[in-house]
C-alpha positions, 0 to 999 in steps of 0.5 A: 730810373732816377731823375739824377741818372736821367739828367746825365743823358742830357748833359749839354757839354757832352752833347756839344763834344759829340756834335763837334766830333761828328762835324769833324769826322763827317766826310760825306752825307749820312742819311740815317732813319730813326724808326720809332715815332718816339725818337722822332719827337725826341729829336725835335723836342731836344733841339737836336734836329737844328743842331745836327751837322748839315751833312746828317740827313734825318729820315723818319721811318715806319715806326708809328703804329697809327701811321702805318695802319692801312686805309683798308684796315681803317675801312674795316673799323668803320664797317664794324662800327656801323653794325648793330650790337657792336661796341668798338673799343680803341686807343684814342689816337686811332679815332681820327685816322682816315680811311680811303675816303677821309672818313674816320672813327670820330665821324662814325661816333658822331653819326651814332656808332658806339665807340669807346676810347680805352687806355688799356686793352684790359679795360675791354674785359670790364666793358664786355662784362658790363655789356653781355648782350653786345660784342665788344670789338677791340682794335688791335694795332701797333707793333711787338710792343703792344701785341703781348698785352693784347694776347694777355687780355685774350688769355684773361678773357678765356680764364674769366669766361668772357665770350663776348670780346673780339679782337680785330687784329692788325698788329705788325712786326718791325724787322720785316718792314725794314727789310722791305724798305731796303729792298725798295730800289728808291731806298737811300738809307745809310743806317738805323736808330732802332725802336727802343720800345720794340727792342725791349720785347724782341731784343737785338737778334731780329735786327742783325740782318740789317748789318749782315745782309744789307751792310747797314749799321743799326743801333738800339738806343734810348730817347735822350740826347746823349743816347741819340748822339752817341748812336750817330757818332758810332755810325759815322765811325763805322762807316769811316772804317768801312764797317757795319754792325747791329748793336744794343746800346740801350742796355739799361732797358733792353736785353739782347734776348728781349722779354722772353716771357712777353714773346712766349705769350705773344706767340702762344696767341698769334702767328705771323701772316702777311700784312698791308702797310700804309704807303708800302703795301703788302709785306709777307709775314710782317703781321700777326693773326690770331691762331686757330685755337683762339679763334673765339676772339677773332673778329675777322672770322666772326664777321668774315672780314677780308682786307684788300688794297684800296686807293691811297688818299689823294695827294697824301705823301705819307707813304713816301714819308714812311719810307724815308723818300720824302720829308713831311714838308715836301708833301704838297698838302702839308700846312696847307690842306693838312694840319693837326686840326684837319689831318688828311693823312695819318702822319699828321694825326698821331703825336708820334707822326712825322708830319705832326712833329714837323708841324709843331717843332720845325721852324720854317 
């Protein structure tokens, strides 16, 4: 997309008109959840967080891959990192995510574990070729956005006869988590701004249940100010009319049917399974696991890894924040014990985390 076209989605005059329209049409509080961590940051960076009418309550959701990675999954990372002949490969934002005792991969690396930060899962192919006497274990986390690239990496490894690559798969799927949130008796969400990156893969159909089953409006939208303001204005209009819809308003990027080829690759390699989400717990069919025919690459089977619940981090409210029950500054650790330099919970680790965004952008 050209810079000139992108600038049209940042027009301050149009933004002001939409803000004024919202102010005039709001008759009661609107509690909207932006699911994606990138939306969280975009709302702060653009200044929208301070400009939105007071009756609009902004909730962050479970759309930050690092934030929803469960403590017990991090414990599994750490257990594997300590094994002989294992090289762990990971994206950099996982290095400081804490397990149940506050340890993380960064500390394990300092203690001598062989951990390599990679910028693409395809980098693991080269790493495996260069270390034929070791098992290279890539930590697969994230949503439908990244899962197809992990699947493609496994396909390439098979084609290139690379047999010392393993995937520790903890991928999760977003729609099932949103359903779990709405089934929670403590949930108080009026509508959703849906994650554009995930929707680019899975399309609109998997999100329609939000309106059809729960009566919650849901809009796939982009990350520019006018994208977000238009979505909120549409939600207010529908609610005033007593309606709820799920629509795709990000058509410059997202097709209603999603990316069919990416979905084919993803489900060729993975199948749905139950998964643990930090702060939420077990959600049936919300995860992805490696199919039996691809088990050569399955680190869980290779090492007999079984994931079970473990106690949450003491005092950390990341779980309530991810469910939209609390705001980051309602956590007793926020800006006191928990800071970006010394994160206690994952929401302060990732650049997409709600707590990190609040710490960086929100004025006291």
